[in-house]
matplotlib code that plots the C-alpha trace (Angstrom):
import matplotlib.pyplot as plt

x = [12.7, 9.4, 10.7, 8.1, 9.1, 8.1, 9.4, 6.3, 7.1, 5.3, 6.8, 10.4, 12.6, 14.6, 17.8, 18.6, 22.2, 23.0, 26.8, 27.5, 30.6, 30.3, 26.7, 25.0, 23.4, 21.6, 21.4, 18.1, 16.2, 17.8, 16.8, 13.3, 12.8, 13.4, 11.3, 8.4, 8.3, 4.9, 6.6, 6.7, 9.1, 12.4, 15.5, 17.5, 21.2, 22.9, 26.6, 28.6, 32.0, 34.1, 32.4, 34.1, 30.9, 27.9, 26.5, 27.1, 25.1, 22.3, 22.2, 22.0, 18.9, 17.3, 18.0, 16.4, 13.3, 13.0, 14.7, 16.8, 20.1, 23.0, 26.7, 29.3, 32.8, 36.3, 36.7, 37.3, 35.9, 32.6, 33.4, 34.5, 31.6, 29.1, 30.5, 30.4, 26.8, 25.8, 27.2, 24.9, 21.9, 18.9, 17.2, 17.6, 17.3, 19.9, 19.7, 22.9, 21.7, 23.5, 23.3, 22.6, 19.9, 16.1, 13.8, 10.4, 7.8, 6.8, 10.4, 11.0, 7.4, 7.9, 11.3, 10.3, 7.2, 9.4, 12.0, 9.4, 9.7, 12.8, 15.8, 17.7, 17.7, 20.6, 20.1, 17.0, 17.5, 15.4, 15.7, 16.6, 15.7, 18.6, 18.2, 20.7, 22.3, 19.2, 16.8, 15.5, 14.8, 17.5, 16.9, 16.2, 19.9, 20.8, 17.9, 19.5, 18.4, 14.8, 12.9, 14.9, 12.8, 13.1, 16.2, 17.6, 21.4, 23.8, 27.6, 28.4, 25.7, 27.3, 31.0, 30.7, 28.4, 25.7, 22.7, 22.3, 23.5, 21.9, 21.7, 23.6, 20.8, 18.3, 20.2, 18.4, 20.7, 19.8, 21.9, 22.6, 24.2, 26.2, 27.5, 28.3, 30.7, 32.1, 30.6, 32.3, 36.0, 37.8, 40.6, 38.2, 36.5, 33.9, 31.7, 28.6, 30.4, 32.4, 29.4, 27.2, 29.9, 30.7, 27.1, 26.4, 29.7, 28.4, 25.5, 22.7, 20.7, 20.4, 16.9, 16.4, 12.8, 11.7, 10.4, 12.0, 12.4, 15.0, 16.3, 20.0, 21.7, 24.2, 26.5, 30.1, 31.5, 30.0, 32.6, 32.1, 33.4, 36.9, 38.3, 41.5, 39.7, 37.0, 39.5, 41.8, 38.9, 37.0, 40.2, 41.0, 37.5, 37.8, 41.2, 39.3, 37.7, 40.9, 40.3, 37.4, 38.4, 37.4, 39.1, 41.7, 39.0, 36.8, 39.6, 40.6, 37.0, 36.7, 40.0, 38.8, 35.6, 37.7, 40.0, 37.0, 35.3, 38.4, 39.9, 38.1, 38.0, 41.5, 43.9, 46.7, 44.6, 43.3, 46.9, 48.0, 45.1, 45.8, 49.3, 48.0, 46.0, 47.9, 47.0, 45.2, 42.6, 41.9, 38.3, 36.1, 36.1, 39.9, 40.1, 37.4, 39.3, 42.6, 40.8, 39.5, 42.9, 44.5, 41.7, 39.8]
y = [-9.5, -9.7, -9.4, -7.9, -5.2, -7.1, -10.4, -12.1, -15.2, -17.6, -16.0, -15.2, -13.5, -16.2, -15.1, -17.2, -16.7, -17.8, -17.5, -18.2, -18.8, -19.5, -20.9, -18.6, -21.7, -22.6, -19.4, -18.0, -21.2, -21.3, -17.6, -18.1, -21.1, -18.8, -15.9, -18.3, -19.7, -19.9, -18.4, -14.6, -13.3, -14.0, -11.8, -13.0, -12.1, -13.1, -12.8, -13.4, -14.5, -13.3, -15.3, -15.3, -16.3, -14.1, -14.4, -10.8, -9.4, -12.0, -11.3, -7.6, -8.1, -10.5, -8.0, -5.1, -7.3, -8.9, -6.5, -8.9, -7.8, -8.4, -8.1, -8.6, -9.2, -10.5, -14.2, -15.0, -18.5, -19.8, -19.8, -16.2, -15.1, -16.9, -15.5, -11.9, -12.5, -13.9, -10.8, -8.6, -10.9, -9.8, -13.3, -15.5, -18.5, -18.8, -20.8, -21.1, -22.4, -23.7, -21.6, -24.8, -26.3, -25.7, -25.4, -26.9, -24.1, -25.0, -25.7, -22.7, -22.8, -26.4, -25.9, -22.7, -24.5, -27.4, -25.2, -23.3, -24.2, -26.5, -24.4, -27.7, -28.1, -26.1, -27.4, -28.6, -30.5, -32.8, -35.2, -34.3, -35.4, -35.5, -33.8, -33.7, -30.6, -30.1, -30.3, -33.8, -36.0, -38.8, -42.5, -44.6, -45.4, -41.8, -41.2, -42.7, -39.6, -39.3, -41.7, -41.7, -41.6, -38.7, -38.8, -36.8, -36.7, -35.8, -35.4, -39.1, -40.1, -37.8, -38.3, -42.1, -42.2, -44.1, -42.6, -40.9, -37.3, -34.0, -32.9, -29.6, -28.4, -28.4, -26.8, -24.3, -23.0, -21.3, -18.1, -18.6, -22.0, -20.5, -17.7, -20.2, -22.0, -18.9, -19.5, -21.3, -22.2, -20.2, -22.8, -25.7, -25.8, -28.4, -25.9, -28.0, -31.0, -28.6, -26.6, -29.7, -31.3, -28.0, -27.3, -30.8, -30.7, -27.6, -29.7, -29.0, -31.7, -31.9, -33.0, -34.3, -34.3, -37.4, -35.5, -34.0, -30.2, -29.5, -30.7, -31.3, -30.8, -33.4, -32.0, -32.3, -29.6, -30.7, -30.4, -34.1, -35.2, -33.8, -36.8, -35.3, -32.2, -34.3, -36.5, -33.7, -31.5, -34.3, -35.3, -31.6, -31.3, -34.5, -33.2, -30.3, -33.1, -35.1, -35.3, -37.7, -41.2, -42.8, -40.1, -42.5, -45.2, -42.6, -41.4, -45.0, -46.0, -43.0, -43.8, -47.4, -46.1, -43.8, -46.6, -48.5, -45.5, -44.3, -47.7, -47.5, -43.7, -42.5, -45.3, -43.0, -41.4, -44.8, -46.2, -43.0, -43.4, -47.2, -46.4, -44.3, -47.3, -49.6, -53.2, -53.6, -51.1, -53.0, -54.1, -55.6, -52.3, -52.3, -55.7, -54.9, -51.7, -53.7, -56.2, -53.4, -51.7, -55.0, -56.2, -53.3]
z = [-45.5, -43.7, -40.1, -37.8, -35.3, -32.2, -30.9, -29.4, -27.3, -29.6, -32.8, -31.9, -34.5, -36.5, -38.3, -41.4, -42.6, -46.2, -46.9, -50.5, -52.6, -56.4, -56.2, -58.8, -60.2, -56.9, -54.7, -56.0, -55.2, -51.7, -51.0, -52.3, -50.1, -47.1, -48.4, -49.0, -45.5, -43.8, -40.7, -41.0, -38.4, -40.3, -40.7, -43.7, -44.0, -47.2, -47.6, -50.8, -49.8, -52.7, -55.5, -58.9, -60.8, -61.5, -58.0, -56.9, -59.8, -59.3, -55.6, -56.2, -58.4, -55.8, -53.0, -54.9, -55.4, -52.0, -49.6, -47.6, -46.0, -48.5, -47.9, -50.6, -49.2, -50.1, -49.4, -45.8, -45.3, -43.9, -40.1, -39.9, -42.2, -40.0, -36.7, -38.2, -39.3, -35.9, -34.3, -36.5, -36.2, -34.1, -33.7, -30.7, -33.0, -35.7, -38.9, -41.0, -44.4, -47.4, -50.6, -52.6, -50.3, -50.2, -47.2, -47.2, -46.7, -43.1, -41.9, -39.7, -38.2, -37.3, -35.6, -33.8, -32.3, -31.3, -29.6, -27.5, -23.8, -24.3, -23.1, -22.7, -26.5, -28.0, -31.6, -33.4, -36.6, -38.9, -41.7, -45.3, -48.8, -51.3, -54.7, -57.6, -59.2, -61.3, -58.4, -59.1, -56.1, -56.1, -55.9, -52.7, -52.3, -51.8, -49.3, -46.1, -44.1, -45.2, -42.9, -39.7, -36.4, -33.9, -31.8, -28.9, -28.8, -26.0, -26.5, -26.2, -28.7, -31.2, -30.4, -30.2, -33.2, -31.2, -33.1, -36.5, -36.2, -37.2, -40.8, -41.6, -43.9, -41.1, -38.1, -35.9, -33.2, -29.9, -29.8, -26.1, -26.8, -29.7, -27.4, -24.6, -26.9, -28.6, -32.0, -34.9, -34.9, -37.6, -37.9, -38.5, -41.8, -41.1, -39.3, -38.7, -37.0, -34.8, -33.6, -33.0, -30.8, -29.0, -28.1, -27.0, -25.0, -23.2, -21.9, -24.4, -26.2, -30.0, -31.0, -34.5, -35.7, -37.7, -40.7, -43.8, -43.5, -46.2, -49.5, -49.6, -52.9, -54.0, -56.7, -57.9, -55.6, -52.3, -49.5, -48.4, -51.8, -51.0, -49.1, -47.7, -46.6, -44.8, -43.0, -41.9, -40.6, -38.8, -37.0, -36.2, -34.8, -32.7, -31.3, -29.6, -27.4, -26.9, -23.1, -23.7, -22.4, -25.7, -27.9, -29.4, -30.2, -31.9, -34.1, -35.0, -35.8, -38.1, -39.8, -40.4, -42.0, -44.2, -45.4, -46.5, -48.1, -50.1, -51.0, -54.4, -54.8, -53.7, -53.1, -52.1, -49.3, -48.2, -47.8, -45.9, -43.4, -43.1, -42.1, -39.1, -37.7, -35.2, -35.9, -32.5, -33.9, -37.1, -37.6, -40.3, -42.2, -42.2, -43.7, -46.3, -47.2, -47.6, -49.8, -52.0, -52.1, -53.4, -55.7, -57.0]

ax = plt.figure().add_subplot(projection="3d")
ax.plot(x, y, z, "-o")
ax.set_aspect("equal")
plt.show()
């Protein structure tokens, strides 16, 4: 990759980490979007986490052509992979990037310029545009996160869901903030939600720029489409912050949303979650969810 030897104050070294598992169909586009950044001082670390598809061979060819740092390993999960990559990384700004997503060409330059002189900002994020598995921009209904205005989030903004949160495909993390919270949690598999809450809890702000800096790919194997996985890992993440005075309300509000969300898609899961909500915490979403469970 085109990392320069020096680390000038206005062009700090940025380490982009792409950890990939069975994404042969998408990985080349993801890597090229990093290589084609307008910002030059980038260290690219690519890790294949035990893929069973043709990723390893493809990555070998791409590495020979573009010269990024490539590591092939037995599967050990994203959190451990990211922590090990961060330990090797030389940049003070860290960008974990999805092997199925695409950066816009000026993404890194824009975020680096924004982070300059703002030590209080632990994470810089931005808006996303959603594309389908073939790279086509999706319709207006799928574009909820494209035109949101700039927002600065503290811990309560995020934990109490008071403002739209950061987008995983656009995270730029300050190394110092990552180290302060001890990196990613290897028992929690929703890495982005955990690290955002932890860094905000440590006293940093998360600033989300009001422009699109990445394309997020919506495809059949997205993590968020696995309902039980999402529910279990969000609640596991919230439990880390159980000392918060509104912890119980936060968990119940989330469960209510999930009852409504899964009442059509996974009735068994929706009923299970409903059983975990005391009647005093029921709200409009609960009733709409129950209505869907009965009638849909």
